[in-house]
C-alpha positions in Angstrom: 8.2 1.1 6.7 4.7 2.8 6.3 2.6 3.2 9.4 -1.2 2.5 8.9 -2.5 4.0 12.3 -3.5 7.4 12.4 -3.8 10.0 15.3 -7.3 10.6 16.8 -7.4 14.0 15.7 -6.9 13.2 11.9 -10.0 10.4 12.5 -12.0 12.9 13.8 -11.7 15.2 11.1 -12.1 12.5 8.5 -15.2 11.5 10.5 -16.6 15.0 9.8 -15.5 15.1 6.5 -17.4 12.0 5.6 -20.5 13.0 7.3 -20.3 16.1 4.8 -19.9 14.3 1.8 -22.9 12.0 2.7 -25.3 14.8 3.3 -24.3 16.3 -0.1 -24.8 13.2 -1.9 -28.0 12.5 -0.4 -29.2 16.2 -1.0 -28.2 15.8 -4.6 -29.2 12.2 -5.6 -31.8 11.3 -2.9 -32.6 8.2 -1.2 -33.5 6.4 -4.8 -30.0 4.9 -4.9 -30.7 2.7 -2.1 -33.6 0.7 -3.5 -32.7 -2.8 -5.1 -32.7 -3.0 -8.8 -35.2 -5.1 -10.4 -34.9 -8.8 -10.9 -33.0 -9.9 -14.2 -36.1 -10.5 -16.6 -34.3 -12.6 -19.2 -32.9 -14.7 -16.5 -36.3 -15.2 -14.5 -38.0 -15.9 -17.9 -35.7 -19.0 -18.1 -36.2 -20.2 -14.9 -39.8 -19.8 -15.0 -39.7 -22.0 -18.3 -37.2 -24.4 -16.5 -40.0 -24.4 -13.6 -42.8 -25.4 -16.1 -40.4 -27.8 -18.0 -40.6 -31.5 -18.3 -38.1 -34.3 -19.1 -39.2 -37.8 -20.0 -42.8 -36.9 -18.6 -41.4 -36.0 -15.2 -41.2 -32.3 -13.4 -37.8 -30.8 -13.7 -36.4 -30.1 -10.0 -36.6 -26.6 -8.7 -33.7 -24.4 -9.9 -33.2 -23.1 -6.4 -32.8 -26.6 -5.0 -29.6 -27.4 -2.7 -26.6 -27.7 -5.3 -26.0 -31.1 -4.3 -29.6 -32.2 -5.1 -29.3 -30.5 -8.8 -26.1 -32.0 -9.0 -27.4 -35.7 -8.5 -30.1 -34.7 -10.9 -27.5 -33.9 -13.7 -25.5 -36.9 -12.9 -28.6 -39.2 -13.6 -28.7 -37.8 -17.1 -27.2 -38.9 -20.3 -24.9 -36.5 -22.2 -27.6 -36.2 -24.7 -30.4 -35.2 -22.2 -28.0 -32.6 -20.4 -27.4 -30.9 -23.9 -31.1 -31.0 -24.8 -31.8 -28.9 -21.4 -28.9 -26.7 -22.1 -30.1 -25.6 -25.4 -33.7 -25.2 -24.1 -33.2 -23.3 -21.2 -29.4 -21.7 -21.6 -29.7 -18.9 -19.2 -31.4 -21.1 -16.5 -28.9 -23.7 -16.9 -25.9 -21.4 -17.5 -26.4 -19.7 -14.1 -27.4 -22.8 -11.9 -25.5 -23.6 -9.2 -25.1 -27.3 -9.0 -25.2 -28.1 -12.9 -21.8 -29.4 -14.3 -19.3 -26.9 -14.9 -18.8 -27.7 -18.5 -22.4 -28.0 -19.3 -22.7 -24.3 -17.8 -19.8 -23.4 -20.2 -21.7 -24.5 -23.0 -25.4 -23.1 -21.9 -23.6 -19.8 -21.6 -22.1 -20.0 -25.1 -25.6 -20.3 -26.1 -27.1 -17.9 -24.3 -24.2 -15.5 -25.3 -24.6 -16.2 -29.2 -28.4 -15.3 -28.3 -27.7 -12.0 -26.8 -25.2 -11.5 -29.6 -27.6 -11.9 -32.2 -30.2 -9.7 -30.1 -27.7 -6.8 -30.2 -26.6 -7.0 -33.6 -30.1 -6.3 -34.9 -30.5 -3.1 -32.3 -27.6 -1.9 -34.0 -29.7 -1.4 -37.2 -32.9 -0.5 -35.2 -34.0 2.9 -36.4 -36.0 3.5 -33.5 -33.1 3.7 -31.3 -31.1 6.9 -30.8 -27.3 7.0 -31.9 -26.5 6.1 -28.3 -28.5 3.4 -28.2 -27.0 1.9 -31.4 -23.6 2.7 -29.9 -24.5 0.8 -26.7 -25.8 -2.2 -28.9 -22.6 -2.2 -30.7 -20.6 -2.3 -27.5 -22.4 -5.0 -26.4 -22.4 -7.0 -29.2 -18.4 -6.7 -29.6 -18.2 -7.7 -25.8 -20.3 -10.9 -26.5 -18.3 -11.7 -29.5 -15.1 -11.7 -27.4 -16.7 -13.9 -24.6 -17.6 -16.2 -27.2 -13.9 -16.7 -28.2 -13.0 -20.4 -27.9 -11.5 -21.5 -25.1 -13.4 -19.1 -23.0 -15.1 -20.7 -19.8 -18.1 -18.6 -18.8 -19.5 -19.8 -15.6 -22.0 -17.2 -15.2 -24.0 -14.8 -17.5 -26.8 -12.5 -17.4 -27.4 -9.8 -19.9 -30.1 -7.8 -18.2 -29.6 -4.1 -17.3 -25.6 -3.7 -16.7 -25.1 -7.3 -17.1 -23.4 -9.8 -14.7 -20.5 -12.4 -15.4 -18.0 -14.8 -14.1 -15.2 -16.6 -16.0 -13.1 -19.4 -14.9 -9.3 -19.6 -15.5 -7.8 -23.0 -15.2 -9.7 -26.4 -14.7 -12.1 -26.0 -12.0 -13.1 -29.8 -11.8 -9.4 -30.6 -11.0 -8.1 -27.8 -9.4 -6.1 -28.4 -5.9 -6.6 -24.8 -5.3 -9.5 -22.2 -5.9 -9.2 -18.4 -6.0 -12.2 -16.1 -6.4 -11.8 -12.4 -7.6 -14.4 -10.2 -6.1 -13.9 -7.0 -7.6 -15.6 -3.4 -6.6 -17.5 -0.5 -7.8 -18.3 0.3 -11.8 -17.9 -3.8 -12.5 -20.3 -4.9 -15.4 -20.7 -6.6 -18.5 -18.6 -3.7 -20.5 -15.8 -3.3 -17.6 -15.3 -7.0 -17.2 -12.5 -6.8 -19.3 -10.1 -3.8 -20.6 -7.6 -3.4 -23.2 -6.0 -0.5 -21.5 -4.9 -0.7 -17.9 -6.1 -4.4 -18.4 -5.2 -5.4 -14.8 -7.9 -2.9 -13.1 -10.6 -5.1 -14.6 -11.8 -8.5 -13.1 -10.4 -10.6 -16.2 -6.8 -9.1 -16.1 -7.1 -9.5 -12.2 -7.7 -13.2 -12.7 -5.3 -13.6 -15.4 -2.5 -12.2 -13.6 -3.5 -13.9 -10.4 -3.7 -17.6 -12.1 -0.2 -16.7 -13.5 1.2 -15.6 -10.4 0.1 -18.7 -8.6 1.4 -20.9 -11.1 4.9 -18.9 -10.6 4.1 -19.6 -6.7 3.7 -23.2 -7.0 4.2 -24.7 -10.6 3.0 -28.3 -9.5 -0.4 -27.1 -7.9 -3.4 -27.6 -9.9 -5.2 -23.9 -9.5 -8.2 -22.2 -11.0 -9.4 -18.8 -10.6 -12.8 -17.3 -11.2 -13.4 -13.7 -12.2 -16.4 -13.0 -10.2 -18.8 -9.9 -11.6 -22.1 -11.7 -10.9 -23.3 -9.2 -8.6 -24.7 -5.8 -9.0 -22.0 -3.4 -7.9 -22.3 0.3 -6.9 -22.2 2.5 -9.9 -19.5 5.1 -9.0 -18.8 6.6 -5.7 -22.2 7.5 -4.7 -24.5 6.5 -2.2 -24.8 2.9 -3.3 -20.9 2.7 -2.6 -21.2 4.2 0.8 -23.6 1.8 2.0 -24.0 -2.1 2.5 -27.3 -2.6 0.3 -25.3 -3.7 -2.8 -22.7 -5.8 -0.8 -25.7 -7.5 1.2 -27.1 -8.6 -2.2 -23.7 -9.7 -3.6 -22.9 -11.8 -0.6 -26.0 -13.8 -1.2 -24.9 -14.7 -4.9 -21.0 -15.0 -3.7 -22.1 -17.6 -1.1 -24.5 -19.4 -3.5 -21.1 -19.9 -5.9 -19.1 -21.0 -3.0 -21.6 -23.6 -1.8 -21.7 -25.0 -5.3 -18.1 -25.4 -6.4 -16.9 -28.6 -7.2 -14.6 -30.8 -5.4 -13.3 -29.9 -2.2 -10.4 -27.8 -2.9 -9.6 -25.1 -0.4 -10.8 -21.9 -1.7 -9.1 -18.3 -1.2 -11.6 -15.3 -1.9 -9.5 -12.3 -3.2 -11.6 -9.0 -2.5 -11.1 -5.9 -4.2 -12.1 -2.4 -3.0 -15.8 -2.7 -2.5 -15.5 -6.3 -3.2 -14.1 -6.4 0.0 -17.5 -5.0 1.6 -19.2 -7.8 -0.1 -16.7 -10.4 1.3 -16.9 -9.0 5.0 -20.6 -9.6 4.8 -20.6 -12.9 3.3 -17.8 -14.3 5.6 -19.7 -15.7 8.2 -21.8 -18.1 5.8 -19.1 -19.0 3.7 -18.5 -22.8 3.5 -15.7 -24.2 5.6 -13.5 -24.9 2.5 -13.0 -21.2 2.6 -9.5 -21.0 3.7 -8.5 -17.6 3.3 -10.2 -13.9 2.8 -7.8 -11.4 1.4 -8.8 -8.0 1.0 -6.8 -5.2 -0.9 -7.5 -1.4 -0.9 -10.7 -2.3 1.4 -13.2 0.7 2.5 -13.8 -1.5 5.5 -15.6 -4.9 6.0 -18.6 -3.6 8.1 -17.1 -5.0 11.1 -14.7 -3.4 14.0 -12.4 -6.5 14.2 -11.6 -9.6 12.0 -13.0 -11.8 14.7 -16.4 -10.2 14.3 -16.7 -11.8 10.8 -17.2 -15.0 12.2 -15.4 -17.1 10.0 -12.6 -19.8 10.3 -11.0 -18.5 7.4 -7.5 -16.7 7.8 -8.1 -12.8 7.4 -5.4 -10.9 5.1 -5.5 -7.3 4.1 -3.1 -4.9 2.3 -2.9 -1.6 1.1 -0.4 0.6 -0.8 0.7 4.0 0.7 -0.5 5.8 -2.4 -4.1 4.5 -2.4 -6.5 7.3 -2.0 -8.8 5.0 -0.2 -6.8 5.6 3.1 -8.4 8.9 3.1 -12.1 7.4 3.3 -13.3 7.5 7.0 -13.1 4.0 8.4 -16.5 4.3 10.4 -20.0 3.4 10.1 -22.9 5.6 11.1 -26.5 4.8 10.3 -25.9 2.4 7.7 -23.4 4.6 5.9 -19.7 3.7 6.0 -18.1 0.3 6.2 -16.2 0.0 9.8 -13.0 -0.3 10.9 -9.7 -0.2 8.8 -8.9 -3.7 8.0 -5.0 -2.7 7.9 -5.1 -1.0 11.4 -3.5 -3.1 13.9 -6.5 -3.0 16.1 -8.5 -4.7 13.3 -6.7 -7.8 13.7 -6.0 -9.1 10.0 -2.8 -10.4 8.7 -1.6 -7.3 6.8 0.6 -7.9 3.6 2.9 -6.0 2.1 1.6 -4.0 -1.3 4.4 -1.6 -1.5 4.7 -1.8 -5.1 1.1 -1.6 -5.8 0.9 2.3 -7.0 -2.7 3.3 -6.2 -6.1 1.8 -5.8 -6.1 -0.1 -9.0 -2.5 -1.6 -9.2 -2.7 -4.6 -6.6 -3.0 -7.0 -9.5 -0.2 -5.6 -11.9 2.2 -8.5 -12.7 5.5 -8.0 -10.8 4.4 -6.4 -7.8 4.8 -7.5 -3.9 1.0 -7.3 -3.6 0.2 -9.8 -6.6 2.8 -12.3 -5.5 1.4 -11.9 -1.9 -1.9 -12.7 -3.1 -0.9 -15.6 -5.2 1.0 -17.0 -2.2 -2.3 -16.9 -0.1 -3.9 -18.4 -3.2 -1.9 -21.6 -3.2 -1.4 -21.6 0.6 2.3 -20.8 0.4 1.8 -19.0 3.5 5.5 -18.9 4.8 6.4 -17.2 1.6 4.3 -14.1 2.3 5.7 -10.8 2.9 4.4 -9.0 5.8 3.9 -5.2 5.5 5.6 -4.1 8.9 9.2 -5.3 9.6 8.2 -6.3 13.4 5.2 -8.2 12.4 4.9 -11.6 11.6 1.9 -11.9 9.8 2.1 -15.7 9.0 2.2 -16.5 12.9 0.0 -19.4 13.6 -1.0 -19.9 10.2 -1.1 -23.9 9.7 1.5 -25.0 7.3 3.9 -22.1 7.8 7.6 -22.6 8.5 7.8 -18.8 9.5 10.9 -18.5 6.9 9.0 -16.0 5.1 10.8 -13.8 2.2 13.8 -11.6 2.8 
């Protein structure tokens, strides 16, 4: 069995290497990458229009209100009135935490169709370069794909590189909900891939949804592919800091706070997504029962207990994953802290022997995917621990300690 602990001398060399890399990045890219991206203008315009809107002579509620208040507002409306608001303010309603889930799907279909028409015009705009035409074409085809009947788009923002979230399963009737939080280079165009499909959020969520059904066929599950934050672009300075994670954590917790029903929620975080989850952990709602991280560069704490969450914390890493060579430290805001699969961190370490590299954790048939699915459905006594002498299920409610052979 592979050991996850390394010698102090090797850790020192990794730390020195990390500092050298950081200084090179800062020298070549500067600090500008640390600044926030501008707000999403199309979404803000829709929200501003909502804020000045009326229904039957009454002002509409603040779109930033508590989700429970917004839920009560929409519940008081007829189906016709809800549909009218979705058509009038599609981006606002489609991204509004507290709006009914089916209404958000409908609003986002309207917003996607509007965005598709915009990109179709841009494809033939003679003021654009050939590269601009190509980008417009790629976006238009992506919107067409997202408009395929049956797709359930929970969030959509076309501005910049774009943000999006999609649901697999029935979110309103789910007995267990899983949220997949991806890492760097995640946007509208990388949300789904034809080649290496299980390395993109849609493929990850689809694979997890299928694996959860296999793990517990009688459990009604829903999985959210959540790319509704601005992830770092590549492995530059942004990826070495917690800025994007801090921004993403607020959006992630806004989603979690607004999920319908009372079903337990497992947050499944890959790569830089685990940094987002680490920053968000202390403010996650109590219904979040599990936080599972795969291929993590760190969660910006030195120990799992410092996450200040009541959720069970799970971690996994394949022995062939290059992320193990990233120094696990934090210095002046750079780096993401301790290694989540180290013994000292205190997470429950799951096996990922079949994962094959940094992007292989959601590949069907792997022990990593099976373990994530077991966590997702709460089948804790079925998980496979990373170490032969470790009972990572110990003390988890509902386990029999039987485990897999």
